All heavy atoms as an XYZ file, in Angstrom:
723
protein
N       0.845     -1.190      0.000
C       0.000      0.000      0.000
C       0.885      1.247      0.000
O       1.793      1.380      0.808
C      -0.884     -0.004      1.252
C      -1.658      1.272      1.426
S      -2.587      1.382      2.973
C      -1.295      1.842      4.109
N       0.601      2.135     -0.905
C       1.336      3.394     -0.968
C       0.768      4.365      0.058
O      -0.442      4.504      0.200
C       1.223      3.996     -2.359
C       2.112      5.206     -2.539
C       2.135      5.685     -3.974
O       1.991      4.846     -4.875
O       2.276      6.900     -4.166
N       1.660      5.032      0.786
C       1.248      5.972      1.825
C       1.258      7.390      1.276
O       2.175      7.784      0.558
C       2.191      5.870      3.039
O       2.156      4.524      3.523
C       1.776      6.803      4.147
N       0.233      8.154      1.633
C       0.069      9.541      1.216
C      -0.044     10.404      2.471
O      -0.557      9.954      3.491
C      -1.213      9.685      0.370
O      -1.107      8.830     -0.757
C      -1.419     11.105     -0.096
N       0.434     11.647      2.387
C       0.365     12.574      3.526
C      -0.148     13.929      3.055
O       0.338     14.475      2.068
C       1.752     12.733      4.148
C       1.803     13.644      5.359
C       3.247     13.732      5.863
N       3.387     14.608      6.992
C       3.394     14.213      8.266
N       3.235     12.932      8.560
N       3.551     15.079      9.237
N      -1.138     14.457      3.782
C      -1.697     15.773      3.471
C      -1.678     16.647      4.722
O      -2.012     16.186      5.818
C      -3.119     15.644      2.957
N      -1.268     17.883      4.543
C      -1.298     18.914      5.592
C      -2.466     19.820      5.239
O      -2.516     20.389      4.151
C       0.026     19.674      5.576
C       0.110     20.746      6.604
N       1.013     21.763      6.510
C      -0.577     20.965      7.749
C       0.878     22.569      7.554
N      -0.092     22.095      8.311
N      -3.417     19.949      6.169
C      -4.679     20.628      5.871
C      -4.935     21.754      6.870
O      -4.734     21.576      8.073
C      -5.846     19.608      5.912
C      -7.170     20.285      5.643
C      -5.604     18.475      4.926
N      -5.365     22.894      6.368
C      -5.815     24.017      7.195
C      -7.274     24.279      6.831
O      -7.609     24.451      5.655
C      -4.989     25.303      6.938
C      -3.497     25.064      7.159
C      -5.519     26.451      7.806
C      -3.068     24.894      8.585
N      -8.138     24.296      7.850
C      -9.570     24.507      7.639
C      -9.967     25.805      8.333
O      -9.695     25.988      9.528
C     -10.396     23.335      8.209
C     -11.868     23.510      7.882
C      -9.882     21.999      7.680
N     -10.599     26.712      7.598
C     -11.026     27.986      8.172
C     -12.546     28.090      8.148
O     -13.219     27.390      7.395
C     -10.413     29.179      7.413
O     -10.790     29.094      6.040
C      -8.899     29.189      7.529
N     -13.046     28.981      8.970
C     -14.482     29.192      9.119
C     -14.847     29.039     10.577
O     -14.014     29.262     11.462
N     -16.069     28.640     10.855
C     -16.484     28.350     12.224
C     -16.147     26.890     12.482
O     -16.955     25.991     12.223
C     -17.998     28.614     12.410
O     -18.273     29.958     12.015
C     -18.417     28.398     13.854
N     -14.911     26.667     12.929
C     -14.420     25.303     13.096
C     -13.871     25.042     14.502
O     -13.402     23.942     14.779
C     -13.367     24.951     12.025
C     -14.009     24.874     10.651
C     -12.227     25.943     12.014
N     -13.937     26.033     15.365
C     -13.566     25.838     16.761
C     -14.821     25.997     17.610
O     -15.695     26.799     17.300
C     -12.475     26.821     17.198
C     -11.139     26.516     16.560
C     -10.007     27.353     17.135
O     -10.097     27.933     18.212
N      -8.906     27.417     16.401
N     -14.906     25.193     18.675
C     -16.076     25.238     19.534
C     -17.263     24.463     18.989
O     -18.384     24.622     19.468
N     -17.019     23.628     17.977
C     -18.097     22.847     17.359
C     -17.757     21.355     17.316
O     -18.335     20.609     16.544
C     -18.425     23.370     15.937
C     -19.014     24.772     15.987
C     -17.204     23.306     15.032
N     -16.808     20.940     18.137
C     -16.353     19.541     18.195
C     -15.662     19.077     16.916
O     -15.677     17.896     16.586
C     -17.499     18.585     18.533
C     -17.750     18.514     20.014
O     -16.840     18.744     20.818
N     -18.965     18.196     20.394
N     -15.040     20.001     16.212
C     -14.354     19.644     14.972
C     -13.235     18.642     15.236
O     -13.134     17.619     14.565
C     -13.788     20.899     14.290
C     -13.386     20.670     12.859
C     -14.236     21.032     11.833
C     -12.164     20.093     12.535
C     -13.879     20.822     10.503
C     -11.803     19.878     11.221
C     -12.665     20.238     10.197
N     -12.378     18.928     16.229
C     -11.232     18.052     16.492
C     -11.658     16.647     16.895
O     -11.122     15.660     16.390
C     -10.314     18.653     17.558
C      -9.599     19.911     17.081
C      -8.797     20.553     18.180
N      -9.709     20.921     19.272
C      -9.334     21.093     20.529
N      -8.088     20.929     20.890
N     -10.217     21.438     21.446
N     -12.619     16.541     17.811
C     -13.060     15.220     18.271
C     -13.705     14.427     17.135
O     -13.445     13.229     16.962
C     -14.022     15.361     19.440
N     -14.524     15.084     16.334
C     -15.149     14.411     15.199
C     -14.114     14.024     14.150
O     -14.197     12.951     13.555
C     -16.225     15.297     14.576
C     -17.523     15.243     15.333
O     -18.375     14.420     15.041
N     -17.675     16.104     16.322
N     -13.142     14.894     13.941
C     -12.070     14.602     12.992
C     -11.289     13.371     13.450
O     -11.006     12.476     12.647
C     -11.152     15.816     12.871
S      -9.836     15.616     11.650
N     -10.961     13.313     14.730
C     -10.255     12.153     15.275
C     -11.053     10.876     15.029
O     -10.518      9.870     14.559
C     -10.005     12.334     16.766
C      -9.326     11.122     17.422
C      -9.478     11.131     18.916
N     -10.902     11.184     19.251
C     -11.382     11.791     20.335
N     -10.590     12.407     21.180
N     -12.677     11.782     20.569
N     -12.340     10.909     15.333
C     -13.183      9.724     15.162
C     -13.255      9.300     13.693
O     -13.151      8.106     13.368
C     -14.584      9.983     15.705
C     -14.600     10.225     17.214
O     -13.584      9.920     17.897
O     -15.630     10.728     17.704
N     -13.417     10.261     12.800
C     -13.487      9.958     11.366
C     -12.157      9.415     10.844
O     -12.131      8.485     10.032
C     -13.888     11.207     10.571
C     -15.309     11.658     10.799
C     -16.317     10.622     10.355
O     -16.191     10.036      9.285
N     -17.319     10.383     11.177
N     -11.048      9.995     11.309
C      -9.727      9.535     10.866
C      -9.454      8.116     11.339
O      -8.883      7.301     10.599
C      -8.645     10.483     11.385
N      -9.870      7.799     12.538
C      -9.684      6.432     13.033
C     -10.523      5.443     12.228
O     -10.062      4.343     11.928
C      -9.994      6.371     14.518
C      -8.909      7.063     15.341
C      -9.189      7.049     16.815
N      -8.075      7.667     17.547
C      -8.085      7.889     18.846
N      -9.133      7.543     19.568
N      -7.048      8.449     19.433
N     -11.738      5.833     11.851
C     -12.564      4.981     10.987
C     -11.914      4.786      9.615
O     -11.999      3.710      9.020
C     -13.962      5.577     10.812
C     -14.898      5.493     12.008
C     -16.172      6.288     11.739
C     -15.228      4.041     12.319
N     -11.264      5.828      9.121
C     -10.606      5.774      7.812
C      -9.228      5.120      7.890
O      -8.556      4.983      6.860
C     -10.485      7.185      7.229
N      -8.811      4.751      9.104
C      -7.494      4.126      9.327
C      -6.352      5.030      8.857
O      -5.412      4.599      8.183
C      -7.428      2.761      8.664
C      -8.400      1.764      9.269
C      -8.297      0.428      8.611
C      -9.136     -0.661      9.196
N     -10.355     -0.415      9.834
N      -6.478      6.309      9.228
C      -5.494      7.325      8.868
C      -4.779      7.772     10.138
O      -5.417      7.982     11.172
C      -6.205      8.531      8.196
C      -5.282      9.705      8.032
C      -6.773      8.106      6.859
N      -3.473      7.925     10.058
C      -2.700      8.455     11.178
C      -2.561      9.955     11.059
O      -2.887     10.548     10.028
N      -2.062     10.588     12.129
C      -1.813     12.021     12.107
C      -2.332     12.705     13.344
O      -2.410     12.105     14.414
N      -2.722     13.952     13.182
C      -3.202     14.746     14.316
C      -4.038     15.914     13.820
O      -4.018     16.255     12.643
C      -2.043     15.249     15.172
C      -0.920     15.899     14.400
C       0.234     15.296     13.983
C      -0.854     17.254     13.918
N       1.011     16.199     13.289
C       0.378     17.400     13.238
C      -1.711     18.345     13.996
C       0.756     18.601     12.653
C      -1.324     19.550     13.402
C      -0.095     19.666     12.749
N      -4.754     16.529     14.760
C      -5.554     17.721     14.483
C      -5.425     18.656     15.678
O      -5.342     18.199     16.819
C      -7.036     17.358     14.203
C      -7.691     16.693     15.391
C      -7.825     18.574     13.743
N      -5.359     19.966     15.410
C      -5.277     20.934     16.512
C      -5.880     22.267     16.109
O      -5.976     22.600     14.925
C      -3.842     21.130     16.976
C      -2.945     21.859     15.993
C      -1.550     22.039     16.573
C      -0.623     22.762     15.618
N       0.708     22.947     16.194
N      -6.300     23.016     17.134
C      -6.779     24.383     16.933
C      -5.585     25.308     16.784
O      -4.567     25.123     17.439
C      -7.607     24.850     18.135
C      -8.971     24.213     18.198
O      -9.478     23.692     17.212
N      -9.589     24.257     19.355
N      -5.743     26.323     15.960
C      -4.736     27.367     15.807
C      -5.241     28.659     16.431
O      -6.461     28.879     16.520
C      -4.411     27.576     14.330
C      -3.752     26.384     13.624
C      -3.541     26.691     12.144
C      -2.437     26.014     14.292
N      -4.328     29.530     16.862
C      -4.736     30.771     17.529
C      -5.641     31.675     16.694
O      -6.418     32.454     17.243
C      -3.405     31.479     17.824
C      -2.372     30.407     17.813
C      -2.876     29.361     16.856
N      -5.575     31.573     15.363
C      -6.395     32.449     14.508
C      -7.821     31.935     14.304
O      -8.590     32.508     13.546
C      -5.706     32.662     13.159
C      -5.626     31.400     12.306
O      -6.079     30.320     12.754
O      -5.102     31.495     11.180
N      -8.186     30.829     14.974
C      -9.539     30.295     14.862
C      -9.685     29.179     13.844
O     -10.759     28.606     13.708
N      -8.614     28.868     13.126
C      -8.661     27.780     12.152
C      -8.236     26.469     12.819
O      -7.852     26.437     13.986
C      -7.764     28.097     10.954
O      -6.415     28.201     11.360
N      -8.321     25.394     12.061
C      -7.921     24.070     12.520
C      -6.877     23.540     11.541
O      -7.025     23.679     10.323
C      -9.124     23.115     12.603
C      -8.689     21.686     12.861
C     -10.091     23.566     13.694
N      -5.829     22.932     12.083
C      -4.756     22.339     11.288
C      -4.760     20.838     11.511
O      -4.970     20.375     12.636
C      -3.417     22.922     11.730
C      -2.216     22.341     11.023
C      -0.904     22.938     11.517
O      -0.853     23.421     12.669
O       0.061     22.898     10.756
N      -4.510     20.079     10.445
C      -4.469     18.626     10.571
C      -3.430     18.032      9.629
O      -3.123     18.603      8.579
C      -5.835     18.016     10.265
N      -2.910     16.899     10.038
C      -2.059     16.052      9.204
C      -2.787     14.729      9.048
O      -3.227     14.137     10.041
C      -0.684     15.813      9.850
C       0.146     17.088      9.882
C       0.068     14.676      9.154
C       0.678     17.541      8.535
N      -2.932     14.275      7.823
C      -3.525     12.976      7.537
C      -2.501     12.153      6.771
O      -1.987     12.606      5.746
C      -4.791     13.113      6.684
C      -5.851     13.975      7.295
C      -6.269     15.134      6.665
C      -6.443     13.627      8.497
C      -7.259     15.937      7.211
C      -7.439     14.417      9.065
C      -7.840     15.574      8.417
N      -2.204     10.959      7.260
C      -1.253     10.092      6.574
C      -1.779      8.662      6.566
O      -2.168      8.129      7.611
C       0.110     10.143      7.256
C       1.168      9.376      6.500
C       2.571      9.602      7.000
O       2.957     10.765      7.236
O       3.292      8.609      7.150
N      -1.794      8.073      5.388
C      -2.279      6.707      5.242
C      -2.505      6.391      3.779
O      -1.846      6.963      2.908
N      -3.455      5.519      3.510
C      -3.758      5.165      2.126
C      -4.325      6.373      1.389
O      -4.899      7.282      2.003
C      -4.777      4.024      2.085
O      -6.038      4.475      2.536
N      -4.176      6.370      0.087
C      -4.724      7.464     -0.731
C      -6.215      7.609     -0.483
O      -6.723      8.712     -0.315
C      -4.452      7.196     -2.214
C      -5.026      8.238     -3.150
C      -4.275      9.553     -3.125
O      -3.076      9.588     -2.876
N      -4.978     10.643     -3.368
N      -6.932      6.486     -0.422
C      -8.386      6.529     -0.213
C      -8.728      7.091      1.161
O      -9.648      7.904      1.294
C      -8.988      5.134     -0.375
N      -7.992      6.686      2.188
C      -8.258      7.172      3.538
C      -7.982      8.658      3.683
O      -8.769      9.395      4.276
N      -6.869      9.107      3.136
C      -6.515     10.532      3.210
C      -7.519     11.358      2.415
O      -7.980     12.408      2.881
C      -5.064     10.757      2.732
C      -4.750     12.237      2.580
C      -4.080     10.093      3.701
N      -7.900     10.886      1.241
C      -8.878     11.621      0.434
C     -10.227     11.681      1.136
O     -10.911     12.711      1.098
C      -9.036     10.975     -0.951
C      -9.758     11.849     -1.923
C      -9.061     13.173     -2.159
O      -7.876     13.224     -2.494
N      -9.771     14.273     -1.966
N     -10.589     10.614      1.812
C     -11.843     10.601      2.588
C     -11.807     11.685      3.663
O     -12.796     12.398      3.874
C     -12.022      9.220      3.217
C     -13.192      9.109      4.152
C     -13.308      7.695      4.676
N     -14.194      7.642      5.827
C     -14.535      6.537      6.441
N     -14.064      5.371      6.019
N     -15.332      6.561      7.479
N     -10.665     11.834      4.331
C     -10.563     12.845      5.386
C     -10.581     14.263      4.823
O     -11.196     15.158      5.408
C      -9.302     12.607      6.224
C      -9.391     11.379      7.102
S     -10.914     11.306      8.088
C     -10.833     12.859      8.990
N      -9.921     14.459      3.708
C      -9.955     15.786      3.078
C     -11.390     16.131      2.692
O     -11.859     17.239      2.955
C      -9.012     15.840      1.863
C      -7.553     15.742      2.332
C      -9.246     17.113      1.051
C      -6.560     15.513      1.214
N     -12.099     15.196      2.102
C     -13.502     15.428      1.728
C     -14.339     15.751      2.959
O     -15.184     16.651      2.925
C     -14.068     14.201      1.014
O     -13.409     14.003     -0.206
N     -14.106     15.031      4.063
C     -14.846     15.283      5.300
C     -14.598     16.711      5.799
O     -15.516     17.369      6.297
C     -14.452     14.262      6.378
C     -15.153     14.515      7.665
C     -16.391     14.065      8.031
C     -14.687     15.302      8.767
N     -16.721     14.528      9.285
C     -15.683     15.286      9.761
C     -13.518     16.013      9.013
C     -15.550     15.957     10.970
C     -13.376     16.682     10.216
C     -14.398     16.646     11.179
N     -13.378     17.206      5.647
C     -13.042     18.550      6.126
C     -13.873     19.641      5.466
O     -14.072     20.712      6.042
C     -11.553     18.840      5.912
S     -10.477     17.994      7.088
N     -14.363     19.407      4.275
C     -15.165     20.420      3.586
C     -16.525     20.656      4.241
O     -17.133     21.698      4.032
C     -15.350     20.066      2.104
C     -14.142     20.417      1.279
C     -13.127     19.491      1.078
C     -13.997     21.681      0.728
C     -12.003     19.816      0.337
C     -12.876     22.018     -0.019
C     -11.888     21.079     -0.208
O     -10.771     21.407     -0.945
N     -16.973     19.711      5.052
C     -18.224     19.915      5.793
C     -17.989     19.887      7.292
O     -18.575     20.666      8.030
C     -19.259     18.860      5.402
O     -18.771     17.571      5.666
N     -17.143     18.977      7.766
C     -16.879     18.869      9.196
C     -18.107     18.397      9.950
O     -19.057     17.873      9.355
N     -18.118     18.589     11.283
C     -19.277     18.185     12.075
C     -20.477     19.093     11.810
O     -20.355     20.145     11.186
C     -18.785     18.304     13.520
C     -17.683     19.289     13.465
C     -17.058     19.144     12.112
N     -21.610     18.701     12.324
C     -22.883     19.335     11.998
C     -22.919     20.853     12.256
O     -23.512     21.585     11.472
C     -24.047     18.612     12.718
C     -23.973     18.784     14.213
C     -25.385     19.073     12.174
N     -22.280     21.344     13.300
C     -22.353     22.773     13.618
C     -21.225     23.611     13.004
O     -21.203     24.831     13.166
C     -22.388     22.982     15.131
C     -23.630     22.393     15.751
N     -24.884     22.899     15.526
C     -23.807     21.318     16.555
C     -25.785     22.184     16.173
N     -25.154     21.197     16.799
N     -20.313     22.973     12.297
C     -19.223     23.709     11.648
C     -19.747     24.442     10.412
O     -20.700     24.003      9.768
C     -18.111     22.750     11.249
N     -19.098     25.554     10.117
C     -19.369     26.295      8.883
C     -18.018     26.522      8.211
O     -17.343     27.523      8.452
C     -20.066     27.607      9.186
C     -21.482     27.413      9.703
C     -22.195     28.731      9.884
C     -23.626     28.525     10.296
N     -23.795     28.001     11.638
N     -17.625     25.570      7.402
C     -16.315     25.605      6.750
C     -16.344     26.613      5.612
O     -17.236     26.586      4.764
C     -15.933     24.200      6.223
C     -14.634     24.251      5.451
C     -15.848     23.207      7.374
N     -15.358     27.504      5.615
C     -15.244     28.498      4.546
C     -14.191     28.101      3.515
O     -14.364     28.352      2.332
C     -14.886     29.859      5.123
C     -16.005     30.480      5.923
C     -15.605     31.816      6.526
O     -14.423     32.145      6.624
N     -16.586     32.582      6.940
N     -13.094     27.498      3.985
C     -11.997     27.177      3.065
C     -11.195     25.999      3.606
O     -10.991     25.895      4.819
C     -11.085     28.398      2.903
C      -9.973     28.186      1.934
N     -10.162     28.112      0.582
C      -8.642     28.019      2.122
C      -9.006     27.922     -0.023
N      -8.064     27.852      0.892
N     -10.746     25.151      2.701
C      -9.861     24.038      3.046
C      -8.625     24.150      2.158
O      -8.737     24.141      0.933
C     -10.547     22.670      2.830
C      -9.582     21.536      3.143
C     -11.809     22.562      3.678
N      -7.469     24.293      2.785
C      -6.194     24.377      2.063
C      -5.446     23.068      2.268
O      -5.219     22.649      3.404
C      -5.368     25.536      2.616
C      -4.006     25.685      1.998
C      -3.212     26.805      2.647
O      -3.809     27.796      3.096
O      -1.983     26.666      2.719
N      -5.080     22.421      1.185
C      -4.393     21.134      1.256
C      -3.008     21.257      0.639
O      -2.864     21.753     -0.482
C      -5.183     20.033      0.499
C      -4.452     18.699      0.561
C      -6.591     19.919      1.040
N      -2.008     20.813      1.381
C      -0.642     20.748      0.887
C      -0.190     19.294      0.985
O      -0.261     18.697      2.065
C       0.300     21.641      1.728
O      -0.222     22.971      1.756
C       1.704     21.643      1.164
N       0.261     18.744     -0.128
C       0.737     17.357     -0.130
C       2.188     17.331      0.306
O       2.985     18.163     -0.132
C       0.561     16.742     -1.511
C      -0.887     16.682     -1.890
C      -1.564     17.578     -2.686
C      -1.841     15.729     -1.450
N      -2.887     17.216     -2.763
C      -3.092     16.087     -2.015
C      -1.779     14.602     -0.629
C      -4.253     15.356     -1.797
C      -2.942     13.875     -0.411
C      -4.152     14.251     -0.992
N       2.524     16.393      1.180
C       3.871     16.273      1.728
C       4.371     14.837      1.568
O       3.582     13.924      1.316
C       3.881     16.632      3.225
C       3.413     18.040      3.515
C       3.381     18.368      5.001
O       3.510     17.432      5.831
O       3.228     19.551      5.330
N       5.666     14.668      1.771
C       6.244     13.326      1.786
C       5.838     12.635      3.083
O       5.923     13.243      4.154
C       7.769     13.387      1.701
C       8.287     13.788      0.338
C       7.933     12.771     -0.736
O       8.055     11.551     -0.478
O       7.511     13.199     -1.827
N       5.397     11.394      3.028
C       5.041     10.670      4.248
C       6.241     10.543      5.190
O       7.379     10.385      4.736
C       4.611      9.291      3.734
C       4.240      9.511      2.303
C       5.133     10.602      1.818
N       5.973     10.608      6.483
C       7.041     10.482      7.485
C       6.960      9.161      8.238
O       7.930      8.751      8.858
C       6.969     11.626      8.521
O       5.752     11.488      9.266
C       7.053     12.986      7.857
N       5.798      8.539      8.218
C       5.560      7.282      8.938
C       5.775      7.447     10.448
O       6.109      6.494     11.126
C       6.446      6.156      8.382
C       6.291      5.978      6.908
N       5.198      5.355      6.341
C       7.078      6.377      5.875
C       5.332      5.363      5.014
N       6.450      5.976      4.719
N       5.588      8.652     10.980
C       5.784      8.921     12.409
C       4.489      8.967     13.202
O       4.525      9.056     14.416
C       6.525     10.248     12.599
C       7.980     10.141     12.269
C       8.698     11.407     12.664
N       9.455     11.843     11.500
C       9.765     13.075     11.205
N       9.394     14.058     11.985
N      10.449     13.353     10.130
N       3.346      8.982     12.547
C       2.049      9.058     13.236
C       1.201      7.848     12.886
O       0.337      7.928     12.020
C       1.308     10.358     12.866
C       1.928     11.603     13.432
C       2.706     12.401     12.402
O       2.669     12.083     11.214
O       3.374     13.349     12.816
N       1.417      6.722     13.563
C       0.645      5.526     13.237
C      -0.818      5.602     13.682
O      -1.668      4.906     13.142
C       1.383      4.411     13.981
C       2.052      5.100     15.118
C       2.392      6.479     14.614
N      -1.111      6.453     14.663
C      -2.483      6.632     15.130
C      -2.887      8.072     14.898
O      -2.063      8.910     14.522
C      -2.629      6.300     16.636
O      -1.782      7.187     17.372
C      -2.236      4.854     16.919
N      -4.148      8.385     15.123
C      -4.636      9.748     14.946
C      -5.056     10.303     16.296
O      -5.841      9.686     17.004
C      -5.819      9.809     13.974
C      -6.072     11.201     13.488
C      -5.479     11.657     12.342
C      -6.883     12.069     14.204
C      -5.685     12.960     11.890
C      -7.096     13.367     13.778
C      -6.490     13.813     12.611
N      -4.520     11.481     16.641
C      -4.775     12.073     17.952
C      -5.078     13.565     17.837
O      -4.787     14.195     16.820
C      -3.559     11.883     18.865
C      -3.298     10.415     19.149
O      -4.187      9.748     19.705
O      -2.199      9.938     18.791
N      -5.623     14.104     18.903
C      -5.801     15.546     19.033
C      -4.515     16.105     19.622
O      -4.049     15.640     20.668
C      -7.004     15.883     19.926
C      -8.298     15.377     19.270
C      -7.079     17.392     20.198
C      -9.532     15.526     20.132
N      -3.918     17.064     18.964
C      -2.701     17.717     19.449
C      -3.081     18.997     20.186
O      -4.101     19.623     19.891
C      -1.766     18.044     18.287
N      -2.291     19.367     21.138
C      -2.590     20.564     21.948
C      -1.549     21.620     21.747
O      -0.466     21.534     21.512
C      -2.684     20.191     23.418
C      -3.769     19.184     23.632
C      -3.626     17.825     23.698
C      -5.181     19.430     23.752
N      -4.848     17.230     23.853
C      -5.808     18.173     23.896
C      -5.947     20.581     23.750
C      -7.183     18.048     24.050
C      -7.300     20.441     23.898
C      -7.921     19.183     24.046
């Protein structure tokens, strides 16, 4: 299986709406490693690493997020896989 890694920044109403917890749950279902965290400017940053299908599933999920989120923009940067995040966690 080829591993893919995406660095994602999500802007809009994405803090205070359980974005990180829902993202963690969705990433674990997709069998994707990485992390998600809030940024001081109100956006959310995430790393997704795993199969192409799993990473693409997570990127697609970011465009809507959890039910109370109002996503305005999703920025995706493709990176070389590091194989350092075997599980998906909330970073602080």
